[in-house]
C-alpha positions in Angstrom: 71.6 -62.6 55.6 73.5 -60.2 57.6 73.3 -59.3 61.4 73.7 -55.9 63.0 72.9 -54.0 66.3 70.6 -51.0 66.1 70.3 -49.6 69.4 68.5 -52.2 71.4 68.0 -54.6 68.8 69.5 -57.4 66.9 68.1 -56.9 63.6 68.7 -59.9 60.7 68.6 -58.4 57.2 67.7 -60.7 53.9 68.9 -59.6 50.7 65.3 -59.5 49.6 64.9 -56.4 52.1 63.1 -58.4 54.9 64.3 -58.0 58.4 63.8 -59.7 61.8 64.4 -57.5 64.8 64.9 -58.9 68.3 64.5 -56.0 70.9 65.5 -55.6 74.1 65.0 -53.1 76.9 66.9 -50.0 76.9 69.1 -50.8 79.8 70.0 -54.2 78.2 73.6 -54.5 76.7 74.2 -56.2 73.1 77.4 -57.5 71.7 77.9 -59.0 68.5 80.6 -61.3 67.9 81.1 -64.2 64.4 77.6 -64.3 63.8 76.1 -64.7 67.1 75.2 -62.0 70.0 75.0 -61.7 73.7 72.3 -59.8 75.4 73.0 -58.8 79.1 70.3 -57.5 81.1 70.1 -55.5 84.3 70.4 -57.5 87.4 67.1 -56.2 88.7 64.2 -58.4 90.0 61.0 -59.0 87.8 60.2 -59.9 84.3 61.9 -58.9 81.4 60.4 -58.5 78.0 61.9 -59.2 74.6 59.8 -58.1 71.1 60.3 -60.2 68.0 59.3 -58.2 65.1 58.9 -58.9 60.9 59.5 -56.0 58.6 59.0 -56.1 54.9 61.6 -53.6 54.5 64.3 -51.3 56.3 62.2 -48.4 56.0 59.1 -50.2 57.6 61.6 -51.2 60.5 62.7 -47.9 61.3 59.4 -47.1 62.0 58.7 -50.0 63.9 61.4 -50.2 66.1 60.9 -46.7 67.5 57.3 -47.8 68.8 59.0 -51.1 70.7 60.4 -49.0 73.9 57.1 -48.2 75.3 55.5 -51.7 74.4 58.8 -53.5 76.2 58.4 -51.1 79.5 54.8 -52.0 79.9 53.5 -55.0 77.6 50.0 -55.6 79.6 48.1 -54.0 76.9 49.3 -56.2 74.3 49.4 -59.3 75.7 45.6 -58.9 76.7 45.1 -57.8 73.6 46.5 -61.2 72.0 45.1 -63.4 74.3 41.8 -61.5 73.4 42.4 -62.6 69.6 43.2 -66.0 70.4 40.2 -66.5 72.8 37.8 -64.5 70.1 39.3 -67.4 67.2 38.3 -70.4 69.9 35.2 -69.1 70.8 34.0 -69.3 67.3 35.1 -73.2 67.2 35.3 -75.0 70.4 31.9 -76.9 71.3 30.6 -77.2 75.1 29.9 -80.9 74.4 33.2 -82.3 73.3 36.0 -84.4 75.5 38.9 -82.4 75.8 41.3 -84.4 73.7 39.1 -83.4 70.8 39.2 -79.8 71.8 42.7 -80.1 72.1 42.8 -81.1 68.2 40.5 -78.5 67.4 42.6 -75.4 69.2 45.8 -77.1 67.6 44.0 -76.8 63.9 43.3 -73.1 64.8 46.8 -72.7 65.9 48.3 -74.5 62.8 46.1 -72.4 60.2 47.1 -68.7 62.1 50.6 -69.8 62.5 51.0 -70.2 58.6 49.4 -66.7 58.0 51.7 -64.8 55.9 51.0 -61.0 55.4 50.9 -59.5 51.8 54.4 -58.6 50.5 56.3 -58.7 46.9 54.1 -60.8 44.3 51.4 -62.1 47.0 49.3 -58.8 46.7 46.7 -60.2 50.0 47.4 -61.9 53.2 47.0 -65.8 52.9 48.1 -69.1 54.4 50.9 -71.0 53.2 51.1 -74.7 53.4 53.7 -75.4 56.5 56.1 -72.6 57.9 58.2 -75.4 58.9 59.1 -76.5 55.4 61.4 -74.3 53.5 59.9 -74.7 50.0 56.3 -73.6 51.3 56.9 -69.9 51.0 53.9 -69.4 48.5 50.1 -69.9 48.2 48.6 -73.1 46.4 45.3 -72.8 44.9 43.5 -76.1 46.0 45.3 -75.6 49.4 43.8 -72.1 49.6 40.3 -73.3 49.2 40.6 -75.5 51.9 42.3 -73.0 54.1 39.3 -70.7 53.2 36.9 -72.7 54.1 38.0 -73.5 57.5 39.3 -69.9 58.3 35.8 -68.8 57.3 34.4 -69.9 60.6 37.1 -68.0 63.2 38.8 -65.4 60.9 36.5 -64.4 57.8 38.5 -61.4 56.6 41.4 -63.7 56.1 39.8 -66.0 54.2 38.5 -63.1 51.9 42.0 -62.1 51.5 43.3 -65.4 50.8 40.8 -66.0 48.1 41.8 -62.8 46.5 45.4 -63.5 46.3 44.7 -66.6 44.1 42.6 -64.9 41.8 44.8 -61.6 41.7 47.0 -63.6 39.2 43.8 -65.0 37.1 44.6 -65.3 33.7 42.7 -63.4 30.5 41.3 -66.9 29.8 40.1 -67.4 33.1 42.5 -70.0 34.3 43.6 -69.8 38.1 47.1 -70.7 38.4 48.8 -73.4 40.7 50.7 -71.7 43.0 51.9 -67.9 43.4 55.2 -66.4 45.3 56.9 -63.5 46.5 58.6 -63.1 43.5 56.3 -63.7 40.7 58.7 -65.2 38.3 58.6 -68.1 40.3 54.9 -68.7 40.3 53.8 -71.9 38.4 51.2 -71.4 35.4 51.7 -74.7 33.9 48.6 -76.0 35.5 45.9 -75.0 37.6 44.3 -77.1 40.8 40.9 -78.8 41.1 38.0 -76.3 41.2 37.1 -76.0 44.9 36.9 -72.2 44.9 33.0 -71.7 44.6 32.5 -73.9 47.8 35.5 -71.8 49.8 33.2 -68.6 48.8 30.1 -70.2 50.0 31.6 -71.4 53.2 32.9 -67.9 53.8 29.2 -66.4 53.0 27.5 -69.0 55.2 29.9 -68.0 58.2 29.9 -64.5 57.4 26.4 -63.3 55.4 28.7 -61.0 53.1 26.8 -60.9 50.0 29.3 -58.1 48.9 32.0 -60.4 48.9 30.0 -62.8 46.9 29.0 -60.4 44.1 33.1 -59.4 43.9 33.7 -63.1 43.7 31.3 -63.8 41.0 32.6 -62.6 38.2 36.1 -64.3 38.4 34.4 -67.9 39.6 32.3 -68.0 36.7 34.9 -67.6 34.4 37.4 -69.8 36.3 34.1 -72.6 35.7 34.1 -71.6 32.2 37.6 -72.1 31.5 37.3 -75.7 32.4 35.2 -76.4 29.7 37.1 -74.6 27.2 40.7 -75.6 27.9 39.9 -79.2 29.6 37.2 -80.8 27.4 39.1 -82.7 24.5 36.2 -84.0 22.5 33.7 -81.5 23.5 31.3 -84.0 25.3 30.6 -81.8 28.4 33.2 -83.7 30.7 36.4 -82.2 31.4 40.0 -83.8 31.8 43.0 -82.8 33.8 45.8 -81.2 31.8 48.7 -78.8 31.5 49.2 -75.6 29.6 52.7 -77.0 28.3 51.5 -80.6 27.7 53.5 -82.4 30.4 51.9 -85.4 32.2 53.9 -84.2 35.0 51.8 -80.8 35.0 48.7 -82.6 34.3 49.1 -84.6 37.3 49.9 -81.6 39.5 46.8 -80.1 38.3 44.7 -83.1 39.7 46.5 -82.4 42.9 47.6 -85.9 43.3 50.7 -85.6 41.8 52.0 -89.6 41.4 48.6 -90.9 41.8 48.2 -94.6 40.3 45.3 -93.6 38.2 47.9 -91.5 36.2 50.5 -94.3 35.8 49.5 -95.1 31.9 47.8 -91.6 31.2 49.1 -90.2 27.8 48.5 -86.3 26.8 46.2 -85.1 24.0 46.4 -81.8 22.3 43.2 -80.0 22.3 41.8 -77.7 19.6 40.9 -75.1 21.8 44.5 -73.2 21.9 48.2 -73.7 21.9 48.4 -73.9 25.8 45.2 -76.6 25.8 46.0 -80.1 26.8 44.2 -82.8 28.6 45.1 -86.2 29.8 43.5 -89.0 27.4 40.9 -89.6 30.7 37.8 -87.9 32.2 38.2 -87.8 36.0 35.4 -88.6 38.3 36.6 -86.1 41.0 37.2 -83.4 38.7 33.6 -83.3 37.3 32.2 -83.9 40.7 33.8 -80.8 41.8 32.3 -78.8 38.4 28.9 -80.4 39.3 29.1 -78.4 42.7 30.9 -75.5 41.5 27.9 -75.2 39.0 25.3 -75.4 41.5 26.8 -72.8 43.8 27.4 -70.5 41.0 23.6 -71.1 40.3 22.9 -70.3 43.9 25.0 -66.9 44.0 23.6 -65.8 40.7 20.0 -66.1 42.2 21.6 -64.4 45.4 22.7 -61.6 43.1 19.9 -61.3 41.0 21.8 -62.5 37.8 21.5 -64.9 35.3 24.2 -67.8 35.2 25.4 -68.3 31.6 27.7 -71.2 31.8 28.1 -74.8 30.8 25.5 -77.0 32.8 27.1 -79.7 34.7 24.5 -81.7 36.1 24.9 -84.3 39.2 23.0 -86.8 37.8 24.9 -86.8 34.4 28.0 -87.1 36.6 26.9 -90.1 38.4 25.9 -91.7 35.5 29.0 -91.2 33.4 31.6 -92.6 36.2 29.8 -95.1 38.2 31.2 -98.8 37.2 28.1 -100.9 37.6 30.2 -104.3 37.6 32.6 -103.0 40.3 29.9 -100.9 42.3 32.4 -97.9 42.2 33.1 -94.6 40.8 36.1 -94.2 38.4 37.8 -92.4 36.0 37.3 -93.1 32.3 39.4 -93.4 29.6 38.7 -91.2 26.2 39.7 -93.7 23.5 37.0 -96.5 24.2 35.1 -95.1 27.4 36.4 -98.0 29.4 37.0 -97.5 33.3 40.1 -96.9 35.0 39.8 -99.8 37.6 42.2 -98.7 40.4 39.6 -97.9 43.1 40.7 -94.8 45.3 40.2 -91.7 46.7 38.4 -89.7 43.6 35.5 -91.8 44.4 34.9 -90.1 47.5 34.6 -86.7 46.1 30.9 -88.0 44.3 29.9 -88.5 48.1 31.2 -85.2 49.3 29.6 -83.1 46.4 26.5 -85.5 46.6 26.5 -86.2 42.7 26.1 -90.0 43.6 22.7 -91.6 43.7 21.6 -93.2 46.9 21.7 -96.5 45.4 25.0 -96.3 44.1 26.5 -95.3 47.7 24.7 -98.6 48.9 26.7 -100.3 46.3 29.9 -98.8 47.2 29.6 -99.8 51.2 31.3 -103.0 51.0 34.5 -101.6 49.2 34.4 -98.7 51.6 33.9 -100.7 55.0 36.4 -103.7 53.6 39.1 -103.7 56.2 41.4 -104.7 53.4 40.7 -101.7 51.4 39.3 -98.7 52.8 38.1 -99.0 56.0 42.0 -99.5 57.5 43.3 -98.3 60.9 43.3 -94.8 59.7 40.0 -95.1 57.4 40.0 -93.9 53.8 43.5 -94.3 51.9 44.5 -92.5 48.7 44.2 -96.0 47.0 42.7 -99.4 48.1 45.3 -100.7 50.8 45.4 -104.1 48.7 46.4 -102.7 45.7 49.9 -104.1 44.6 51.1 -100.8 43.8 49.8 -99.4 47.2 53.2 -97.9 49.0 52.5 -96.9 52.8 55.0 -94.3 52.1 54.3 -93.4 48.6 52.6 -89.8 48.7 49.4 -90.3 46.7 49.9 -94.1 46.3 48.8 -95.0 49.8 49.0 -92.7 52.9 46.3 -90.8 54.5 45.4 -87.4 53.4 42.7 -86.1 55.7 41.0 -84.2 53.0 40.3 -87.3 51.3 39.4 -88.8 54.4 37.1 -86.2 55.4 35.4 -86.2 52.0 34.5 -89.8 52.7 33.5 -89.2 56.2 31.2 -86.2 55.1 30.0 -88.0 52.2 28.8 -90.9 54.2 26.8 -88.5 56.5 25.7 -86.7 53.4 23.7 -90.3 52.5 22.4 -91.0 56.3 25.3 -92.9 57.4 26.2 -90.5 60.4 26.9 -93.3 62.8 29.5 -94.8 60.6 30.9 -91.1 59.9 31.4 -90.8 63.6 32.8 -94.0 64.2 35.5 -93.1 61.3 36.0 -89.9 62.8 37.0 -91.1 66.1 39.1 -93.6 64.9 41.1 -90.6 63.2 41.1 -88.4 66.4 41.9 -91.4 68.5 44.7 -93.2 66.4 46.5 -90.3 64.6 50.1 -90.4 66.3 50.4 -87.3 68.5 47.0 -85.7 67.4 45.8 -85.4 70.8 49.2 -84.7 72.5 52.2 -82.5 71.8 53.1 -83.4 67.9 52.2 -80.9 65.3 49.6 -81.9 62.7 51.5 -83.6 59.8 50.9 -83.6 56.0 49.7 -87.3 55.9 49.8 -90.5 57.9 50.6 -94.1 57.6 47.3 -95.7 56.5 48.1 -99.0 58.9 49.8 -97.3 62.1 48.6 -93.6 62.1 52.6 -92.7 62.1 53.3 -89.1 61.0 54.7 -88.5 57.7 55.8 -85.8 55.3 55.8 -82.1 56.6 54.7 -80.7 60.1 52.3 -78.0 61.1 50.3 -78.7 57.6 47.4 -76.0 57.0 45.2 -78.3 55.1 45.0 -81.1 57.4 44.4 -78.6 60.3 41.5 -77.5 57.9 39.9 -80.8 57.6 40.3 -81.8 61.1 38.4 -78.5 62.0 35.4 -79.6 59.7 35.6 -83.3 61.1 35.7 -81.7 64.6 32.5 -79.6 64.1 30.5 -82.2 62.0 31.0 -84.8 65.0 27.7 -85.9 66.6 27.4 -86.8 69.9 
């Protein structure tokens, strides 16, 4: 990084070509010394304004800096336009019947998502949202993160949501795979694995809030190709149920593909080579969440096909078959199943919530699940619905996917309860989240995950997917 003074601006230039400029009024005097600067402003009454600008190249900056002098002389129109933009976001989100503390959560969620908005640049061919601007390694777009961001921002910034979807599909592979994550430098992209298929859900949320049939038509072919890819490359025994896997045969990448990187349910998993292609590997277990997601994607693809007057020609993934396959009658809960003998991986965890959220579960199955879901030693904890039952011997309160609260999973459980008529209970759990998470109604940023038993903030601050699901909880809370 180099610092220089250009006219009335301090310019910080990165080797990539990106620049940040801090610009002052023409009558300011700037000096630079040993990596720091001093700005001396004229001794006049009134307010002095400073502009902070970001540019993708020095060429772009040259034109941008020249436009700042009139802006700094009279910023009133720009400030009003900015205020109108933010009020426009909030007007699409805030409810008239909600208490102020909960309104603050919703406003904070919107602010988090917009503050993590990044313009297209380098290998990122469309605008999108990064997980957190506060953590140095979150500088790209991740697939299932993006699906969540798109579903949330569809409510107040639909164009951003559309572009974020396009950004991930810009790197769709010839076989239909959507890769894990993409960066400004494409050589850093991770194509070892994909991520759980929530893409059709995101497009459906965009359609619900925008009514944009043309966008559905644009996305339908790549969505269908992605859906088919799972059955072509991740169905080891060809029985119509899929497994998480990897292109390189490693368990590490396969666990990443689940999104639950170090989940307890994968501790004894092994990798199997599939017949489909050299880059087709599966875990030795079918996962309930993956197949529940695929059942929802199948349903939505059929909806899109009917909307567009097309014929859906993908494999059928029927909800009742998923429910029958993954529900353990003995324990009254949903589990993954091992390929070798069909036995259940009996580690009660958050993957079971997906069966409720996607509505593949049968009502009687949900009724059977309620004792475990409402057990305060397991899932009905201080902050509800941890990633693994809290009484599991391997539960770790700071163990990433081995215990803490991830708000997407808590949302899946709460919305899942609503889907089956347990609205009062869903409201109760939503209020526990809103009232107990540390700093949520105060000044603390929204975090990546939280301690199950205390609500203490863990991992990355200013985290987009937590914000996305808090916004959905706020929207769906009944009074």
